[in-house]
PDB file of N, CA, C, O and CB in Angstrom:
ATOM      1  N   MET A   1       0.838  -1.172   0.000  1.00  0.00           N
ATOM      2  CA  MET A   1       0.000   0.000   0.000  1.00  0.00           C
ATOM      3  C   MET A   1       0.888   1.241   0.000  1.00  0.00           C
ATOM      4  O   MET A   1       1.925   1.289   0.661  1.00  0.00           O
ATOM      5  CB  MET A   1      -0.956  -0.005   1.213  1.00  0.00           C
ATOM      6  N   ILE A   2       0.456   2.226  -0.748  1.00  0.00           N
ATOM      7  CA  ILE A   2       1.133   3.527  -0.771  1.00  0.00           C
ATOM      8  C   ILE A   2       0.107   4.567  -0.356  1.00  0.00           C
ATOM      9  O   ILE A   2      -0.994   4.615  -0.904  1.00  0.00           O
ATOM     10  CB  ILE A   2       1.743   3.855  -2.196  1.00  0.00           C
ATOM     11  N   LYS A   3       0.467   5.395   0.608  1.00  0.00           N
ATOM     12  CA  LYS A   3      -0.429   6.453   1.069  1.00  0.00           C
ATOM     13  C   LYS A   3       0.353   7.757   1.127  1.00  0.00           C
ATOM     14  O   LYS A   3       1.389   7.837   1.787  1.00  0.00           O
ATOM     15  CB  LYS A   3      -1.048   6.108   2.463  1.00  0.00           C
ATOM     16  N   VAL A   4      -0.139   8.769   0.443  1.00  0.00           N
ATOM     17  CA  VAL A   4       0.491  10.087   0.411  1.00  0.00           C
ATOM     18  C   VAL A   4      -0.506  11.084   0.983  1.00  0.00           C
ATOM     19  O   VAL A   4      -1.664  11.122   0.565  1.00  0.00           O
ATOM     20  CB  VAL A   4       0.931  10.489  -1.049  1.00  0.00           C
ATOM     21  N   GLU A   5      -0.059  11.883   1.932  1.00  0.00           N
ATOM     22  CA  GLU A   5      -0.921  12.890   2.543  1.00  0.00           C
ATOM     23  C   GLU A   5      -0.203  14.233   2.579  1.00  0.00           C
ATOM     24  O   GLU A   5       0.915  14.338   3.083  1.00  0.00           O
ATOM     25  CB  GLU A   5      -1.343  12.462   3.966  1.00  0.00           C
ATOM     26  N   ASN A   6      -0.852  15.251   2.044  1.00  0.00           N
ATOM     27  CA  ASN A   6      -0.388  16.633   2.129  1.00  0.00           C
ATOM     28  C   ASN A   6       1.025  16.826   1.567  1.00  0.00           C
ATOM     29  O   ASN A   6       1.826  17.555   2.152  1.00  0.00           O
ATOM     30  CB  ASN A   6      -0.426  17.090   3.567  1.00  0.00           C
ATOM     31  N   LEU A   7       1.332  16.186   0.451  1.00  0.00           N
ATOM     32  CA  LEU A   7       2.643  16.321  -0.183  1.00  0.00           C
ATOM     33  C   LEU A   7       2.754  17.682  -0.862  1.00  0.00           C
ATOM     34  O   LEU A   7       1.911  18.043  -1.684  1.00  0.00           O
ATOM     35  CB  LEU A   7       2.879  15.183  -1.208  1.00  0.00           C
ATOM     36  N   THR A   8       3.781  18.422  -0.520  1.00  0.00           N
ATOM     37  CA  THR A   8       4.033  19.736  -1.107  1.00  0.00           C
ATOM     38  C   THR A   8       5.504  19.834  -1.469  1.00  0.00           C
ATOM     39  O   THR A   8       6.366  19.422  -0.692  1.00  0.00           O
ATOM     40  CB  THR A   8       3.623  20.880  -0.133  1.00  0.00           C
ATOM     41  N   LYS A   9       5.796  20.379  -2.644  1.00  0.00           N
ATOM     42  CA  LYS A   9       7.178  20.593  -3.095  1.00  0.00           C
ATOM     43  C   LYS A   9       7.245  21.951  -3.759  1.00  0.00           C
ATOM     44  O   LYS A   9       6.398  22.289  -4.586  1.00  0.00           O
ATOM     45  CB  LYS A   9       7.651  19.463  -4.078  1.00  0.00           C
ATOM     46  N   ARG A  10       8.253  22.732  -3.397  1.00  0.00           N
ATOM     47  CA  ARG A  10       8.450  24.059  -3.980  1.00  0.00           C
ATOM     48  C   ARG A  10       9.843  24.158  -4.577  1.00  0.00           C
ATOM     49  O   ARG A  10      10.800  23.590  -4.051  1.00  0.00           O
ATOM     50  CB  ARG A  10       8.236  25.164  -2.923  1.00  0.00           C
ATOM     51  N   TYR A  11       9.943  24.879  -5.670  1.00  0.00           N
ATOM     52  CA  TYR A  11      11.221  25.215  -6.288  1.00  0.00           C
ATOM     53  C   TYR A  11      11.336  26.729  -6.264  1.00  0.00           C
ATOM     54  O   TYR A  11      10.539  27.429  -6.888  1.00  0.00           O
ATOM     55  CB  TYR A  11      11.335  24.647  -7.757  1.00  0.00           C
ATOM     56  N   ALA A  12      12.323  27.230  -5.546  1.00  0.00           N
ATOM     57  CA  ALA A  12      12.549  28.681  -5.420  1.00  0.00           C
ATOM     58  C   ALA A  12      11.263  29.402  -5.022  1.00  0.00           C
ATOM     59  O   ALA A  12      10.947  30.467  -5.552  1.00  0.00           O
ATOM     60  CB  ALA A  12      13.088  29.262  -6.747  1.00  0.00           C
ATOM     61  N   GLY A  13      10.530  28.809  -4.085  1.00  0.00           N
ATOM     62  CA  GLY A  13       9.315  29.432  -3.583  1.00  0.00           C
ATOM     63  C   GLY A  13       8.064  29.194  -4.410  1.00  0.00           C
ATOM     64  O   GLY A  13       6.958  29.488  -3.959  1.00  0.00           O
ATOM     65  N   GLN A  14       8.227  28.661  -5.622  1.00  0.00           N
ATOM     66  CA  GLN A  14       7.081  28.397  -6.500  1.00  0.00           C
ATOM     67  C   GLN A  14       6.576  26.969  -6.256  1.00  0.00           C
ATOM     68  O   GLN A  14       7.367  26.028  -6.315  1.00  0.00           O
ATOM     69  CB  GLN A  14       7.472  28.598  -8.006  1.00  0.00           C
ATOM     70  N   PRO A  15       5.294  26.789  -5.987  1.00  0.00           N
ATOM     71  CA  PRO A  15       4.791  25.433  -5.734  1.00  0.00           C
ATOM     72  C   PRO A  15       4.760  24.583  -7.004  1.00  0.00           C
ATOM     73  O   PRO A  15       4.178  24.978  -8.014  1.00  0.00           O
ATOM     74  CB  PRO A  15       3.394  25.500  -5.128  1.00  0.00           C
ATOM     75  N   ALA A  16       5.392  23.416  -6.938  1.00  0.00           N
ATOM     76  CA  ALA A  16       5.325  22.443  -8.028  1.00  0.00           C
ATOM     77  C   ALA A  16       4.237  21.420  -7.717  1.00  0.00           C
ATOM     78  O   ALA A  16       3.537  20.949  -8.613  1.00  0.00           O
ATOM     79  CB  ALA A  16       6.702  21.740  -8.238  1.00  0.00           C
ATOM     80  N   ILE A  17       4.107  21.084  -6.438  1.00  0.00           N
ATOM     81  CA  ILE A  17       3.065  20.185  -5.939  1.00  0.00           C
ATOM     82  C   ILE A  17       2.527  20.825  -4.668  1.00  0.00           C
ATOM     83  O   ILE A  17       3.294  21.303  -3.831  1.00  0.00           O
ATOM     84  CB  ILE A  17       3.615  18.713  -5.672  1.00  0.00           C
ATOM     85  N   GLN A  18       1.220  20.832  -4.531  1.00  0.00           N
ATOM     86  CA  GLN A  18       0.640  21.487  -3.359  1.00  0.00           C
ATOM     87  C   GLN A  18      -0.492  20.636  -2.787  1.00  0.00           C
ATOM     88  O   GLN A  18      -1.508  20.409  -3.446  1.00  0.00           O
ATOM     89  CB  GLN A  18       0.123  22.900  -3.723  1.00  0.00           C
ATOM     90  N   ASN A  19      -0.303  20.166  -1.549  1.00  0.00           N
ATOM     91  CA  ASN A  19      -1.320  19.431  -0.792  1.00  0.00           C
ATOM     92  C   ASN A  19      -1.873  18.215  -1.542  1.00  0.00           C
ATOM     93  O   ASN A  19      -3.088  18.034  -1.615  1.00  0.00           O
ATOM     94  CB  ASN A  19      -2.456  20.359  -0.442  1.00  0.00           C
ATOM     95  N   LEU A  20      -0.999  17.392  -2.090  1.00  0.00           N
ATOM     96  CA  LEU A  20      -1.409  16.200  -2.837  1.00  0.00           C
ATOM     97  C   LEU A  20      -1.702  15.052  -1.877  1.00  0.00           C
ATOM     98  O   LEU A  20      -0.893  14.752  -1.000  1.00  0.00           O
ATOM     99  CB  LEU A  20      -0.317  15.787  -3.851  1.00  0.00           C
ATOM    100  N   ASP A  21      -2.853  14.415  -2.040  1.00  0.00           N
ATOM    101  CA  ASP A  21      -3.250  13.242  -1.263  1.00  0.00           C
ATOM    102  C   ASP A  21      -3.688  12.145  -2.227  1.00  0.00           C
ATOM    103  O   ASP A  21      -4.458  12.402  -3.152  1.00  0.00           O
ATOM    104  CB  ASP A  21      -4.396  13.590  -0.256  1.00  0.00           C
ATOM    105  N   PHE A  22      -3.202  10.924  -2.016  1.00  0.00           N
ATOM    106  CA  PHE A  22      -3.744   9.770  -2.730  1.00  0.00           C
ATOM    107  C   PHE A  22      -3.322   8.495  -2.022  1.00  0.00           C
ATOM    108  O   PHE A  22      -2.385   8.484  -1.224  1.00  0.00           O
ATOM    109  CB  PHE A  22      -3.273   9.755  -4.206  1.00  0.00           C
ATOM    110  N   GLU A  23      -4.034   7.424  -2.331  1.00  0.00           N
ATOM    111  CA  GLU A  23      -3.762   6.131  -1.729  1.00  0.00           C
ATOM    112  C   GLU A  23      -3.929   5.053  -2.796  1.00  0.00           C
ATOM    113  O   GLU A  23      -4.891   5.062  -3.564  1.00  0.00           O
ATOM    114  CB  GLU A  23      -4.699   5.868  -0.512  1.00  0.00           C
ATOM    115  N   VAL A  24      -2.980   4.131  -2.828  1.00  0.00           N
ATOM    116  CA  VAL A  24      -3.041   2.991  -3.741  1.00  0.00           C
ATOM    117  C   VAL A  24      -2.963   1.738  -2.882  1.00  0.00           C
ATOM    118  O   VAL A  24      -1.978   1.511  -2.180  1.00  0.00           O
ATOM    119  CB  VAL A  24      -1.880   3.031  -4.821  1.00  0.00           C
ATOM    120  N   GLY A  25      -4.008   0.935  -2.946  1.00  0.00           N
ATOM    121  CA  GLY A  25      -4.072  -0.278  -2.143  1.00  0.00           C
ATOM    122  C   GLY A  25      -3.266  -1.416  -2.743  1.00  0.00           C
ATOM    123  O   GLY A  25      -2.890  -1.381  -3.914  1.00  0.00           O
ATOM    124  N   LYS A  26      -3.008  -2.416  -1.929  1.00  0.00           N
ATOM    125  CA  LYS A  26      -2.277  -3.607  -2.365  1.00  0.00           C
ATOM    126  C   LYS A  26      -3.019  -4.254  -3.531  1.00  0.00           C
ATOM    127  O   LYS A  26      -4.224  -4.492  -3.452  1.00  0.00           O
ATOM    128  CB  LYS A  26      -2.105  -4.620  -1.190  1.00  0.00           C
ATOM    129  N   GLY A  27      -2.294  -4.538  -4.615  1.00  0.00           N
ATOM    130  CA  GLY A  27      -2.856  -5.184  -5.784  1.00  0.00           C
ATOM    131  C   GLY A  27      -3.548  -4.245  -6.759  1.00  0.00           C
ATOM    132  O   GLY A  27      -3.984  -4.684  -7.824  1.00  0.00           O
ATOM    133  N   GLU A  28      -3.660  -2.971  -6.426  1.00  0.00           N
ATOM    134  CA  GLU A  28      -4.294  -2.001  -7.319  1.00  0.00           C
ATOM    135  C   GLU A  28      -3.299  -1.493  -8.355  1.00  0.00           C
ATOM    136  O   GLU A  28      -2.093  -1.458  -8.109  1.00  0.00           O
ATOM    137  CB  GLU A  28      -4.871  -0.824  -6.516  1.00  0.00           C
ATOM    138  N   ILE A  29      -3.810  -1.108  -9.496  1.00  0.00           N
ATOM    139  CA  ILE A  29      -3.019  -0.469 -10.545  1.00  0.00           C
ATOM    140  C   ILE A  29      -3.543   0.946 -10.690  1.00  0.00           C
ATOM    141  O   ILE A  29      -4.748   1.163 -10.813  1.00  0.00           O
ATOM    142  CB  ILE A  29      -3.098  -1.258 -11.908  1.00  0.00           C
ATOM    143  N   MET A  30      -2.628   1.912 -10.675  1.00  0.00           N
ATOM    144  CA  MET A  30      -3.023   3.312 -10.712  1.00  0.00           C
ATOM    145  C   MET A  30      -2.403   3.995 -11.921  1.00  0.00           C
ATOM    146  O   MET A  30      -1.246   3.739 -12.254  1.00  0.00           O
ATOM    147  CB  MET A  30      -2.610   4.030  -9.417  1.00  0.00           C
ATOM    148  N   GLY A  31      -3.152   4.850 -12.571  1.00  0.00           N
ATOM    149  CA  GLY A  31      -2.624   5.708 -13.631  1.00  0.00           C
ATOM    150  C   GLY A  31      -2.379   7.092 -13.068  1.00  0.00           C
ATOM    151  O   GLY A  31      -3.147   7.574 -12.235  1.00  0.00           O
ATOM    152  N   PHE A  32      -1.323   7.727 -13.513  1.00  0.00           N
ATOM    153  CA  PHE A  32      -0.957   9.055 -13.014  1.00  0.00           C
ATOM    154  C   PHE A  32      -0.946   9.988 -14.213  1.00  0.00           C
ATOM    155  O   PHE A  32       0.051  10.059 -14.931  1.00  0.00           O
ATOM    156  CB  PHE A  32       0.443   9.046 -12.273  1.00  0.00           C
ATOM    157  N   LEU A  33      -2.038  10.703 -14.440  1.00  0.00           N
ATOM    158  CA  LEU A  33      -2.227  11.511 -15.637  1.00  0.00           C
ATOM    159  C   LEU A  33      -2.328  12.987 -15.297  1.00  0.00           C
ATOM    160  O   LEU A  33      -2.771  13.356 -14.210  1.00  0.00           O
ATOM    161  CB  LEU A  33      -3.471  11.064 -16.387  1.00  0.00           C
ATOM    162  N   GLY A  34      -1.913  13.831 -16.239  1.00  0.00           N
ATOM    163  CA  GLY A  34      -2.049  15.273 -16.075  1.00  0.00           C
ATOM    164  C   GLY A  34      -1.283  16.000 -17.159  1.00  0.00           C
ATOM    165  O   GLY A  34      -0.478  15.400 -17.871  1.00  0.00           O
ATOM    166  N   PRO A  35      -1.531  17.290 -17.283  1.00  0.00           N
ATOM    167  CA  PRO A  35      -0.846  18.077 -18.309  1.00  0.00           C
ATOM    168  C   PRO A  35       0.634  18.279 -17.976  1.00  0.00           C
ATOM    169  O   PRO A  35       1.067  18.026 -16.852  1.00  0.00           O
ATOM    170  CB  PRO A  35      -1.531  19.433 -18.474  1.00  0.00           C
ATOM    171  N   ASN A  36       1.396  18.735 -18.964  1.00  0.00           N
ATOM    172  CA  ASN A  36       2.809  19.063 -18.741  1.00  0.00           C
ATOM    173  C   ASN A  36       2.916  20.080 -17.611  1.00  0.00           C
ATOM    174  O   ASN A  36       2.150  21.041 -17.544  1.00  0.00           O
ATOM    175  CB  ASN A  36       3.469  19.617 -20.043  1.00  0.00           C
ATOM    176  N   GLY A  37       3.875  19.850 -16.729  1.00  0.00           N
ATOM    177  CA  GLY A  37       4.104  20.780 -15.630  1.00  0.00           C
ATOM    178  C   GLY A  37       3.193  20.577 -14.435  1.00  0.00           C
ATOM    179  O   GLY A  37       3.183  21.404 -13.523  1.00  0.00           O
ATOM    180  N   ALA A  38       2.423  19.491 -14.417  1.00  0.00           N
ATOM    181  CA  ALA A  38       1.481  19.251 -13.319  1.00  0.00           C
ATOM    182  C   ALA A  38       2.147  18.658 -12.078  1.00  0.00           C
ATOM    183  O   ALA A  38       1.532  18.623 -11.012  1.00  0.00           O
ATOM    184  CB  ALA A  38       0.379  18.329 -13.785  1.00  0.00           C
ATOM    185  N   GLY A  39       3.399  18.187 -12.195  1.00  0.00           N
ATOM    186  CA  GLY A  39       4.110  17.637 -11.049  1.00  0.00           C
ATOM    187  C   GLY A  39       4.148  16.115 -10.997  1.00  0.00           C
ATOM    188  O   GLY A  39       4.497  15.544  -9.963  1.00  0.00           O
ATOM    189  N   LYS A  40       3.798  15.455 -12.086  1.00  0.00           N
ATOM    190  CA  LYS A  40       3.798  13.986 -12.112  1.00  0.00           C
ATOM    191  C   LYS A  40       5.195  13.416 -11.872  1.00  0.00           C
ATOM    192  O   LYS A  40       5.378  12.568 -10.998  1.00  0.00           O
ATOM    193  CB  LYS A  40       3.256  13.480 -13.452  1.00  0.00           C
ATOM    194  N   THR A  41       6.157  13.868 -12.627  1.00  0.00           N
ATOM    195  CA  THR A  41       7.526  13.364 -12.497  1.00  0.00           C
ATOM    196  C   THR A  41       8.104  13.727 -11.139  1.00  0.00           C
ATOM    197  O   THR A  41       8.770  12.902 -10.513  1.00  0.00           O
ATOM    198  CB  THR A  41       8.418  13.922 -13.618  1.00  0.00           C
ATOM    199  N   THR A  42       7.866  14.927 -10.679  1.00  0.00           N
ATOM    200  CA  THR A  42       8.350  15.355  -9.363  1.00  0.00           C
ATOM    201  C   THR A  42       7.790  14.452  -8.271  1.00  0.00           C
ATOM    202  O   THR A  42       8.522  14.040  -7.372  1.00  0.00           O
ATOM    203  CB  THR A  42       7.963  16.825  -9.090  1.00  0.00           C
ATOM    204  N   THR A  43       6.507  14.142  -8.342  1.00  0.00           N
ATOM    205  CA  THR A  43       5.882  13.262  -7.355  1.00  0.00           C
ATOM    206  C   THR A  43       6.519  11.885  -7.371  1.00  0.00           C
ATOM    207  O   THR A  43       6.843  11.343  -6.314  1.00  0.00           O
ATOM    208  CB  THR A  43       4.382  13.147  -7.614  1.00  0.00           C
ATOM    209  N   MET A  44       6.704  11.309  -8.551  1.00  0.00           N
ATOM    210  CA  MET A  44       7.298   9.975  -8.647  1.00  0.00           C
ATOM    211  C   MET A  44       8.742   9.968  -8.144  1.00  0.00           C
ATOM    212  O   MET A  44       9.172   8.992  -7.528  1.00  0.00           O
ATOM    213  CB  MET A  44       7.247   9.476 -10.093  1.00  0.00           C
ATOM    214  N   ARG A  45       9.483  11.023  -8.393  1.00  0.00           N
ATOM    215  CA  ARG A  45      10.873  11.101  -7.901  1.00  0.00           C
ATOM    216  C   ARG A  45      10.914  11.181  -6.381  1.00  0.00           C
ATOM    217  O   ARG A  45      11.800  10.599  -5.755  1.00  0.00           O
ATOM    218  CB  ARG A  45      11.594  12.323  -8.506  1.00  0.00           C
ATOM    219  N   ILE A  46       9.970  11.890  -5.783  1.00  0.00           N
ATOM    220  CA  ILE A  46       9.912  11.970  -4.323  1.00  0.00           C
ATOM    221  C   ILE A  46       9.611  10.595  -3.733  1.00  0.00           C
ATOM    222  O   ILE A  46      10.186  10.217  -2.712  1.00  0.00           O
ATOM    223  CB  ILE A  46       8.845  12.994  -3.873  1.00  0.00           C
ATOM    224  N   LEU A  47       8.717   9.851  -4.367  1.00  0.00           N
ATOM    225  CA  LEU A  47       8.313   8.545  -3.847  1.00  0.00           C
ATOM    226  C   LEU A  47       9.348   7.454  -4.088  1.00  0.00           C
ATOM    227  O   LEU A  47       9.345   6.441  -3.388  1.00  0.00           O
ATOM    228  CB  LEU A  47       7.010   8.137  -4.467  1.00  0.00           C
ATOM    229  N   ALA A  48      10.238   7.642  -5.068  1.00  0.00           N
ATOM    230  CA  ALA A  48      11.204   6.589  -5.428  1.00  0.00           C
ATOM    231  C   ALA A  48      12.300   6.424  -4.402  1.00  0.00           C
ATOM    232  O   ALA A  48      13.180   5.580  -4.569  1.00  0.00           O
ATOM    233  CB  ALA A  48      11.824   6.887  -6.767  1.00  0.00           C
TER     234      ALA A  48
END
């Protein structure tokens, strides 16, 4: 299980991710979609 609560990341004071919450249960498959610059890669790098 992966649980993320209130994840925030800033670069030079500018928010890249702000108050992100999500949960992925055991055996679940999740898609992570969004426009360019939405913070998808940043989120995955934090979790890795």
